N, C-alpha and C positions, 0 to 999 in steps of 0.2 A: 880820546878826542871827542868833543861834543859839537855836532853840526846841526844847527837849527835851519828849518826851511820855512820861510815866511813870505807873505805877499801883502801889498797894501789893500788888495780887494779880493773877493772870492771869485772862483771860477778861472783862475789863471793856470791851474795845473799844479798847484803846490803839493797836494797829496800824491799825485802821480809821480812827481820828482822824488819825494821823500820815500815812498814805498819802493819804487824801482831802484833807487840808489841803495837802500838797505838790503834789498835782495841781490844786489850785484857785487857787494863787497863781503869779505870774510869777517867773521867774528863781530857781527853787528847786533845792535839792539835798536828797535824802532819804538818810539814812544809817541803816541798820538795825544797831543795836548789840546786839541780842539774838542774840549770836553762837552761843549754844548751840542755839537753835531759830529761825534767821532765816526769816521768811515774808513779808516785805514784797514780795519779788521776785515772789511768786505773783500779786500784784495789779497791779504796774506793768509786769511782763514786760520787764525791761531787756535791751538787747543788751550783753552783757559784752564789753568791749574790752581789758581788762587784768586779769591775775591775778597775784598776788604771794604767795609763801609768807611766813608769819610765823614768826619764830624767837624763842626765849628763851635768853639765855646762862646756862649752868649750869657748875659747876666740874668739872674733870677732874683726877684725882690722878695725879701721877707718883711711883709708889711707890719708884722708885730714888732719889729725892731726899728722900722723906718720912722724918722722924725721929720721927714718932708722938708729938709733943709735946702734941697735943690742943688747940692754939690755935684751929684751925678750928672744932672742936666748941664751944668756949667762946663764940666770937663769933657763931655761927649762932643767931639768935633763933627759928628755925622748926624746929629739931631735924632738919635735913636731912642732917647728917653725924654719924656715929658712929665713934669711934676706939678700936681695941683696942690697948692698950699691950703691947709684947713683955714676956714674963715667963717665965723658965726655958725650957722646951721650946716654949712658945707664941710663935709669930711674930706680929709686929704686922700690923694691917690697918686699912684705912679703908673704911667703908661709906657710900655716897652714895645718898640717896633723892631723885631729881630731881623727883618730884611735889610734894615739900614745899618745894623751893627757890624763893625769891622773887627771885633774881638781884640781891641787894643788893651783891655783890662784896666783902663784908667778908673772907671767907676768902682770896680771892686777894690782897688788899692786905696782910693781916696775917700771912700764912704766913711764918715766919722762915726757912724753908728754900727758899722759892721753888718749892715742889713743886706748886702749884695754878695752873692756867690755865683760862680759860673757853672753852667750845665751844658752838656753836649747836645747840639742840634745837628741831625744828619743833613748833609748837603749832596751826597752822591755816593758813587761806587768806584772803586779801582779794581781793574781786572788784569791779571798777569798770566802770561802763557808763552808758548813757543809755536813757531811755524817752521818745522824742520830744525835747522841750526840757528834760525833767527829768533832772538829773544824779543818779546813783545809786551807792551803794557799800554793801557789807555784808561781814561776816566770817563764816567758818565754822570753829568750833573743832573740832579733830580729835577723833575718838572716843577716849575714854580720858584726855583731858587734864582736869585738875581745876580749873584756874584760868583764868577768862576775862578778868579785868581787863587782863593784858598785851596780849592780842589787841585788846581794845577801845581801849586807848591807841594802838596802832599804827594801827588803823582810823581814829581821829579825826585822825591826821596828814593825812588826805586831805580834811579840811574845806576847802571853797572859800570864802574870806572875801568874795568878790565876790557871793555868792549868799545868799539866805535859806535857812538850813540847818535842816531838820527832823530831829531825832534820835529814832528809835524805840528807847527804852530797854528793858532787860530788866524783867520784873515783879519785884516785891518791894522791899526796902529795904536789901539787903546790898551788899557791895563792888562787884559788877558794875554795879548801878544808880548808885551814887555815882560810879564811874569814868565812866559814860556821860553823866550830867547835869552833872558838874563843868565849870565854864567856860561854861555856858549863860547867855544873857541873860534867859531866862524858862523856866519849867517848867509844863507843863500836867499836872495830875493827873486822870486819868480814873478815875471810880468808878461804882458802881451803888448804888441805894437799898435796900440789904439790910444785915442785921447784919454779915455778913462784909465787905461793902463799906465800911461805916463804920469797923469795927475797923482795916482795913488803910489806909484813908484817913488816919486819925489818925497811924499810923506814918509814912506818906509825908509828911504835913505836918511832923511833927517833923524828918524827915530834911532836907527842903529848907530849913527854917528854920535848922537847924544849919549848913548849908553857906552860907546867905545868898543864895539865889536867889529873885528875885521869882516868884510862882506864882499860879495860879488853878485852879479846879476845873471840869471838865465832868462833869455827871451823865448818864450814858448809861442808856437804858431807864428814863427818869425817871418814866414813868407806871405802873410796877409797883413792888412793895415798899412801903416806908413813908416817912415824912417825916423820919426821924432824921438823914439826911445833910444835908438842907436846913437843919434846925434847928441842927446842929453848925456849918455854914458861917456861918449868920446870927449865932450866938452868938459865934463867934470872928472875926467880921468878915473872912471869907474870900470873895473874889470868885468868884461862880459865873458862868463865862464863857458857858455854854450848858446848857440842859436838852434832851436829845435823846430823844424818845419812842420806844418800841419800834415797829419797822416790820418786818412779816414779809417784805416784798419785799427790804428791805436784808439781812436774815438769809439769804434765798435766794441773793442775789447774792454774798454773802460765801462761802457754801458752794460756789459755783461758781468762786471765785477771780476775781471781777470787782469792780472799784472802783465804788463807788456813784455817784460824780460822772461816771463814764464812761457809765453807763446812765441816770442820772437827773440831768441837768445842773442842775436847779433847786437841788440840794443844794450846788452850788458857792457860792451866796449865803450859806448857813449857815456854811461853812468860811471864806469870805472875811471874813464878819462877825467870826468868832472871831479871825482873824489881825489884822484892823484894830483890834480892841479891845486885843489884846496890844501891837501896835505903838504905839498911842496912849499906853498906860500906860507902856511902856518909854521912849518919847521924852518923855513928860510929866514 
């Protein structure tokens, strides 16, 4: 079973939920798909046993073969290639913008002169390890790289189907989030009872509904703010899996990089209860 933990905005407690749920259940794997700012490792402190570079194929132009027909430019939907056609004293040229390339391969397949081949460009690292009996994996996008979905897809290749997989998704509702949660059996949406929390929860709900993933909501810091998030969930028949009140001790533990369930074991009952509710709904 794959459970993704997402939120429409950052700072709602998404990583806290993902980490502590993974540490509270048996036979679990935690995958941190927030590859631009991974931080789950701070709390589980895994022993990294394997590191793998991640690459993205990008085109390379052999100008000795290129006839500057412009076909590659025509088929590139992302404007990653510009072609300067020879004219008079002006020689031809092909400009490639790797940061815009989505590695679709169309230019390679459709180049009539066979002047394009693909080469690997490094985009980041994938690290795999263990924290006790918990399996762990995360990705680190290289500084300067603009697209995280390719790294997230490569990271998800390490999902262990024999375990309950908890995916810590990036914040927001854009492409990285969709890539992270796609294929999940269930998605937990973590929110907070504030106007910003409600606004971004609505966007997150629309996203998971469009993808077709069963979902429920956890309202973190539920005793502050207002009742609008609860009213929205009730009106739209959205299941509230748990309401977690603000706890200063939890905030202090988080600031020290400590998992709540490791310091306050009674919290395991809360996260096991959330997991069992999801499991019963998914199997029911």
